[in-house]
N, C-alpha and C positions, 0 to 999 in steps of 0.2 A: 560237605558241611560249605554255608556260603561265610561269602569274608563279608567283614561289617562294610557300608556303605563309609566310602571315602568321606569327611567333611571339613568343618575345619578351615583347614589354608584355601580349596577347593573352593569355597562357600566366599571365603573373604577376596577373591581373585575375583569373582563373578561379580559381587556389589561389587567391587573397585570398578571392574567394566563398566558395569550397568551404570552406577555415578560419571565417568568418563563420557558415557553413548550422550545419556540424559543433560548432561550442561554444554556436549555442542550441539544437541538436537534446539536447545536453549537460544544456543548463538544462533544457530542457521535461523530460526523464529524470528531473531531479531533481523537479521540479514533480509532476511525476506518482506518483513513490516515495510525495512528503508526504502528496500526494492519498488515495494509495489504503489510506496509513499511520492513516488521521485516519480513512477510509471502514471501517476494518476496526477499529474503536477506539469508533465513533459510538454503543453500547450502552451502556457502561461507566454513564454517568449514572445511565440508569436503571436499570440492575442494582444500582447502590450503592445507589440511594435506596428500591428496593423492599427490599435487603439489611437498611437502614435500619429496615424497620417490621416485621421479626417476631424471633422471639429464634432464634436457632441456638447447637444444643448444642457441647460442645467438640467440636474434633476434630485430628488433628495437618496436620501442612504438607504429607504427603504426598497426604491425603482433601484438604484445599486444591484443593492442582497439580491433581490428577486432574480435579475440578469445573471447575476455570478448562480443563484442556486440553481438556474435555468439550465446554464454549463453546466456544472454538474452533477445534477440529477439526468437527464437527458442526454447531454454529449452533445458536441461541438457540431457534428453534421448532424443529429436531428434539430438542433439549434437552425442552424443555416439553412435547412429545407425547411422548415416552417417559414423562417422569414424570407426565404425567395420565392412563397405562395404567395405576397402579402401584393 
């Protein structure tokens, strides 16, 4: 005769462990998001330092946004390559 499957405490323990693991995954996801944001903005200090050493002609807000968007979309290497071809 087969024994009835143990449930109750076993299922409860599994559910509790799953909840702990899901909480930890949520924490890791937040840490990853913060790390990606920091990595994506890592070049800002270098750019600001370089901008502080050159004179920049007057520009509109739209022009400044376009330049910033190009840096964000294309990346600094591609923008530098395009500008060096002028």
